[in-house]
C-alpha positions in Angstrom: 0.1 -0.2 0.2 2.8 2.5 0.8 4.6 1.6 -2.3 1.8 2.2 -4.0 1.3 5.6 -2.5 5.1 6.1 -3.4 4.6 5.3 -6.7 1.4 7.3 -7.3 3.4 10.0 -5.4 6.1 9.7 -8.1 4.2 9.9 -10.6 2.4 13.0 -9.5 5.4 14.8 -9.4 6.6 13.8 -12.5 3.2 15.2 -14.0 3.7 18.3 -11.9 6.9 18.9 -13.2 6.2 18.2 -16.6 3.1 20.8 -16.6 5.4 23.5 -15.2 7.9 22.8 -17.7 4.9 23.2 -20.1 4.3 26.3 -18.5 7.7 27.9 -18.6 7.4 26.9 -22.4 4.7 28.9 -22.5 5.3 31.7 -21.0 8.6 31.9 -22.7 6.6 31.6 -25.7 4.5 34.3 -25.0 7.3 36.8 -23.9 9.1 36.1 -27.4 6.5 37.4 -28.9 6.7 41.2 -27.9 10.4 40.9 -27.9 10.5 40.1 -31.7 7.5 42.7 -32.3 9.6 45.2 -30.5 12.6 44.5 -32.5 10.9 44.9 -35.6 9.6 48.4 -34.4 13.3 49.5 -33.4 14.6 48.0 -36.9 11.8 50.2 -38.8 12.5 53.8 -36.8 16.0 53.2 -37.6 15.8 52.6 -41.1 13.2 56.3 -41.6 16.1 58.2 -39.8 18.9 56.6 -41.2 21.6 58.7 -43.2 20.8 57.8 -46.4 17.0 58.3 -46.1 17.4 62.0 -44.8 19.6 62.4 -47.8 17.4 61.5 -50.4 15.1 63.3 -49.2 17.4 66.4 -48.9 18.3 66.1 -52.6 14.8 65.7 -53.6 13.8 68.9 -51.8 17.2 70.6 -53.4 16.4 69.6 -56.8 13.3 70.8 -56.2 14.1 74.0 -55.4 16.8 74.3 -58.4 14.3 73.6 -60.7 11.9 76.3 -59.7 14.8 79.2 -59.4 15.8 77.8 -63.2 12.5 78.3 -64.8 11.6 81.7 -62.5 15.3 83.0 -63.6 14.4 81.5 -67.7 11.0 83.6 -66.7 12.9 87.0 -65.3 15.0 86.8 -68.7 12.1 85.7 -70.3 9.7 88.5 -69.4 13.2 91.2 -70.0 13.0 89.7 -73.9 9.2 89.8 -74.0 9.2 93.9 -72.9 12.4 94.8 -74.8 10.9 93.4 -77.6 7.2 94.9 -77.4 9.4 98.5 -76.8 10.9 97.9 -79.7 8.2 96.9 -81.9 6.0 100.1 -80.2 8.6 102.6 -80.8 10.5 101.7 -84.2 11.8 105.3 -84.3 14.1 105.4 -81.3 16.6 103.0 -79.4 15.2 101.9 -75.8 17.6 100.2 -73.3 15.9 98.7 -69.9 18.1 98.4 -66.4 16.0 95.9 -65.4 12.3 94.2 -65.2 11.0 92.7 -61.5 8.0 90.9 -61.3 5.9 92.8 -58.5 2.6 90.7 -58.2 0.8 88.4 -60.5 -0.5 91.3 -62.8 2.1 93.6 -62.5 6.2 94.2 -63.4 8.2 97.0 -62.8 11.0 98.6 -65.5 13.8 100.6 -64.0 16.4 103.0 -65.9 14.4 103.4 -69.1 16.3 105.4 -71.6 14.5 106.3 -75.1 17.2 107.7 -77.7 17.2 108.8 -81.1 17.7 106.4 -83.7 21.6 105.9 -84.6 24.6 105.2 -82.4 25.0 109.2 -81.5 21.5 109.4 -80.9 20.5 112.2 -78.5 18.4 111.4 -75.4 14.6 112.0 -75.8 13.1 110.8 -72.8 14.4 109.1 -69.4 12.4 107.0 -66.6 13.6 105.7 -63.4 10.4 103.6 -62.8 8.1 102.1 -65.1 5.2 100.1 -63.8 3.2 97.9 -66.3 -0.1 96.4 -64.8 -2.1 94.0 -67.0 -1.9 89.7 -68.0 1.7 89.8 -67.1 1.8 86.3 -65.3 3.9 83.5 -65.7 1.0 81.8 -67.7 0.6 84.8 -69.9 4.6 84.4 -70.8 4.7 81.0 -71.6 1.7 81.4 -73.7 3.0 84.3 -75.3 -0.4 86.5 -74.6 1.3 89.4 -73.0 -1.2 92.2 -72.4 -0.3 95.6 -70.9 -3.3 97.4 -69.4 -1.9 100.2 -67.3 1.1 102.2 -67.7 2.7 104.6 -64.6 5.5 106.7 -65.4 7.4 107.9 -62.5 10.2 110.4 -62.6 9.9 110.8 -66.4 11.8 113.0 -68.4 10.6 114.2 -71.4 13.4 116.5 -73.9 11.7 118.8 -76.8 13.8 120.4 -79.0 13.3 121.0 -83.2 14.6 119.2 -86.4 15.0 119.8 -89.4 12.0 119.9 -91.9 9.6 120.7 -89.0 10.3 117.6 -87.2 10.9 117.5 -83.3 12.5 115.3 -81.0 9.5 113.8 -79.7 8.7 112.1 -83.0 10.7 109.3 -82.0 8.5 108.7 -79.1 5.3 108.4 -81.6 3.9 104.8 -80.8 3.6 102.4 -83.9 0.6 100.6 -82.3 -2.3 98.9 -83.7 -5.2 101.3 -83.7 -8.1 98.8 -83.1 -6.7 96.9 -79.9 -7.0 98.2 -76.5 -4.4 100.7 -75.8 -3.5 100.8 -72.1 -4.3 103.6 -69.6 -1.5 105.8 -68.8 -0.8 107.3 -65.6 2.3 110.0 -65.1 3.4 111.0 -61.9 6.1 114.5 -61.1 7.2 114.2 -64.5 9.4 117.0 -66.0 9.3 118.5 -69.8 12.2 120.2 -70.9 11.9 122.5 -74.0 15.5 123.4 -75.7 15.6 126.1 -78.4 17.6 123.6 -80.2 19.9 120.2 -79.6 21.0 119.9 -76.2 24.5 119.7 -77.2 24.6 123.3 -79.3 25.8 126.1 -77.6 24.6 129.8 -77.7 26.4 131.9 -80.3 28.4 133.3 -77.8 29.5 129.6 -77.1 27.7 129.3 -73.8 25.6 126.0 -73.5 21.8 126.3 -74.0 19.5 126.3 -70.8 16.2 124.9 -71.3 12.6 126.2 -69.9 11.6 123.5 -67.5 8.5 122.1 -66.6 8.1 120.5 -63.2 5.6 118.6 -61.2 3.9 117.3 -64.2 1.3 114.8 -63.1 -1.0 113.6 -66.0 -3.8 110.7 -66.7 -4.8 109.8 -70.4 -7.8 107.1 -69.9 -8.6 105.0 -73.2 -12.2 104.2 -74.6 -13.6 103.4 -77.4 -15.6 105.6 -79.3 -17.8 105.2 -82.5 -15.5 103.3 -84.4 -11.9 103.9 -83.0 -10.1 104.0 -79.8 -9.5 107.4 -78.1 -7.5 108.9 -75.0 -9.3 111.2 -72.7 -6.0 113.4 -71.2 -6.0 115.5 -68.4 -2.4 117.1 -66.9 -1.3 119.5 -64.7 1.9 121.4 -64.0 4.2 124.3 -63.1 7.6 125.9 -64.0 9.7 127.4 -61.0 9.9 131.3 -62.5 7.8 131.1 -65.3 4.4 129.5 -64.6 2.6 128.8 -61.4 0.1 126.6 -62.6 -1.0 124.7 -66.0 -3.9 122.8 -66.5 -5.0 121.1 -69.4 -8.0 118.7 -70.5 -8.4 117.4 -74.1 -8.6 114.2 -76.5 -6.6 112.4 -78.7 -7.8 110.0 -81.5 -5.3 106.6 -82.0 -6.2 106.0 -85.3 -6.2 109.3 -87.2 -3.8 111.0 -84.0 -6.0 113.6 -84.2 -6.1 115.6 -80.8 -7.4 118.9 -79.0 -6.4 120.5 -76.1 -8.0 122.9 -73.4 -6.9 124.8 -70.3 -5.7 127.8 -68.8 -2.5 129.3 -67.0 -2.0 131.4 -63.9 0.7 134.1 -63.7 2.8 133.1 -66.7 5.3 135.4 -66.3 7.0 136.7 -70.0 10.0 138.4 -70.4 12.9 138.9 -73.5 15.0 136.1 -72.1 12.2 133.5 -72.0 11.6 134.7 -75.4 14.9 133.8 -76.2 15.4 130.3 -75.0 11.9 129.3 -76.8 12.7 126.7 -79.9 13.1 128.8 -83.2 9.9 127.9 -84.9 7.7 129.1 -81.6 10.2 132.4 -80.9 9.5 133.5 -84.5 5.9 133.0 -84.3 6.3 135.7 -81.2 9.0 138.1 -82.9 7.1 140.9 -82.3 6.4 139.9 -78.6 10.0 140.1 -77.9 10.6 143.5 -76.1 7.4 142.6 -73.8 7.7 141.8 -69.9 4.4 141.2 -68.2 2.3 138.6 -66.2 -0.4 136.7 -67.9 -3.6 134.7 -67.1 -4.9 133.1 -69.5 -6.7 130.1 -71.7 -5.6 128.2 -74.6 -6.9 126.0 -77.1 -5.1 124.3 -79.7 -5.3 121.0 -81.8 -5.0 119.0 -85.4 -7.7 116.9 -87.1 -5.0 114.5 -87.8 -1.1 113.9 -88.0 -0.8 115.5 -91.4 -2.5 118.7 -91.3 -0.5 122.0 -88.9 -2.2 122.5 -85.9 -4.7 125.1 -85.1 -4.0 127.8 -81.8 -6.3 130.1 -80.1 -5.3 132.1 -77.1 -6.9 134.3 -74.8 -6.6 136.1 -71.4 -5.5 139.1 -69.3 -2.5 141.3 -69.0 -0.8 142.9 -66.5 2.2 144.7 -64.8 3.7 145.0 -68.4 6.2 146.8 -70.0 7.3 147.2 -73.9 10.8 147.9 -75.2 11.1 147.4 -79.1 13.6 148.8 -81.6 10.6 149.8 -83.2 9.8 152.2 -80.5 11.1 155.7 -79.7 10.6 154.9 -75.7 9.6 152.2 -73.3 5.8 151.4 -72.8 5.1 151.1 -68.6 2.1 149.9 -67.0 0.6 147.9 -70.1 -2.7 146.0 -69.5 -5.1 144.7 -70.9 -7.2 141.8 -72.7 -6.5 140.0 -75.8 
């Protein structure tokens, strides 16, 4: 009986030990699985943060940036060439140089240091501008599709130089645009420009060998707004200006017909101070018409009207006003006339 009990006890112990081993084996198996999972996750993290992966990402970003910079540089260069080409087509009687072209907004570009010269290697400067801002269809897509269109032009720091040339021509004839009269012309806004009126070419001298001095009109602000009237485009023009020591204020309004090149201007001026030296500085085609007034010195407030039916016809001119504080001294008069006043 004891033997039986001992035999049964031994079998119970062996069964318990076997069961315990199985339990330990299961526990080791369960513990091993999380261990393997953790090892897999750690391996994945190491792969994502490896130097090779970071280098690939960096090179991809760098390539994208470089491609964009190359495209942008090509766009800026292409835009500058497109503007220069369009300007040369618009003003074929002049030579134009542009300092730089900068994209400002989606529909704006800025041109700096613009110079317009007469044709020829020794052509004199007719027009300069510190800045010109163009507004319109000027985006990258317009450049890529060759559909650039300017709807507004703003001039800053512009200088217009006017002097007579042979055969009735003037220096500003080089600025006459050769645009398609059927296309929509851009609006033009002028901010604080100046006009220099020269007796002759700026490089010429007086008979005494002195350098010519122009009559300068400054603080010129103007706008020319385009519209379609009947069967052609036209500009409605308004401007105001001053001339230090000569004119307090000038105001003009008018219109310009794009197709026929006809024009009309009406306006008024305040405190125009006429003096013999002023007549002597006017261009010969103008001073020749005012020879009888060469000895007059006075102050004039007046109004003017001028125009031409087209580019081929001579302009007409009318003027009226009030003259005060006048004196007249002329070789044909035996003595000087003082306190001259009147209306005309």
